[in-house]
Residue, then its C-alpha position, 0 to 999 in steps of 0.5 A: m534543619n541545618w544547611r547541610g541537611r538542606d543540601a543533602q536533600q536537594s542533592a538527592r532530589a536532583d539525582d532522583r530527577t536525573r535518574s527519572r529523566r534517563r528512564r524517560v529517555s530510554a523508554t521513549l527511545a525504545l518505544t520509538c524504535m519499536l514503532l519505527g521497526a528500527f532494525v529494518s535493513t538499510r538499503a543503498e538509498d538510505a546509506a547517507n542517513a544516520s541510524p534511527a537509534a543515533l538520531i532519536e538518542a541525539l534528540l532526547e539527549g540534547r547534546e547537539p543543536i536542534g532545528g534550523p532554517f528551511d526553504l520550502t514550498d507550502h500546499g498553496g504552491r508558494r515559497r516558504t522559509d522559516s523566517d515567514f513564521r517568526g512571531k509564532l510558537l511553531l508545532i512542527y510534525f514531519g510525516y507523509t500523506h500516504c501514512p496509514d494511521v500514525c500521521p493522521t492521528e498525530l495531526q488530529a491530536m495537534s488540531l484538537a489541542l488547538d481547538t482546546l485553546g479556543t478562539t482566544g489569542e492562545a490559538e492565534a499565537v500558534q502556527p502548526l506545520f506539516i513537513t513531508v518526508d515523501p516529496a515525491r508523491d506529496t505535491p502542493s495540490h496533494l497536500a492541499d487536499y490532505v490538510s483540508s481535514f485538519h485544523p484550518r491553520l495547518v500549513a503543509l510544506t514540501g520541497e526538493d528531496s535535498a531540502i527535505r533531507k536537510v530540515a529533517l536532519a536538523y531536527k533529528v528526524y529519521f525517515a527511509r522508503s520501505g517496500p517496492a523499489d519502483g512505483d508508488g506502493y512504498t511506505v515511509d518509515h519515519t520518527g514521529f515527534i512534534y517539535l516546538v519552536g519559539t517565536d524567535g526560531r529557536y528550538l524549544g523542545f519535542l513531544p513524544p508520539g502519542t501525546a494526548p491533545e490535552q497534554i499538547a495544549e498544556a505544553i503550548r500554554a507553558h511556553l506561551e506563558r514564558p516571559d521570553i516568548r511574545p507572540d505576534r498574532s498578526t502573521g502565520a495563518r493558513e490562507 
């Protein structure tokens, strides 16, 4: 085959990959919006938030910076910043403890993925984080009780409402209260991606809702094998 033929084949494969990616993006956007109930009415308290579709599209298309610094409080009551976790590959999930099924399912999948990695250096190189989108109810003591049901390395983070909104927006996370305006009988609509952040604090990518534990473990291994990721196994475990 001459060089023109090879170029044509490569171009065709590139076009196929682009079309396939667009189909995956569209499908994931549609699925997530359905899970969210994306057409739920917007109340005044949520007016400052971008729409779920806009945030999800920004995440999936990768046209804007994703991730960034945070200054929060862990389930032990200690101040934690993003710099505390340098040297670890981060798995970050945004949710809340009163979530009836999706959040515990995703956290359990993350826990099983870490179990799949075993007690080797692979698991020690990973730090899972759970950032609440319901800081009013998710106090440090409440989070401490909640995370005890999952992997022992899981660290839960809460903080002031403004701090939670800042980190959520950085990761293109949509969340909004739903239900009674007063009292504790409300739920929180939110997107449910798992974010991967490198040992240097830079965003690496995401895993969509419903990713199986085995696939999460494969994604972790793929990133740990990258030459630019050299985990420091001496920090980051839950205390």
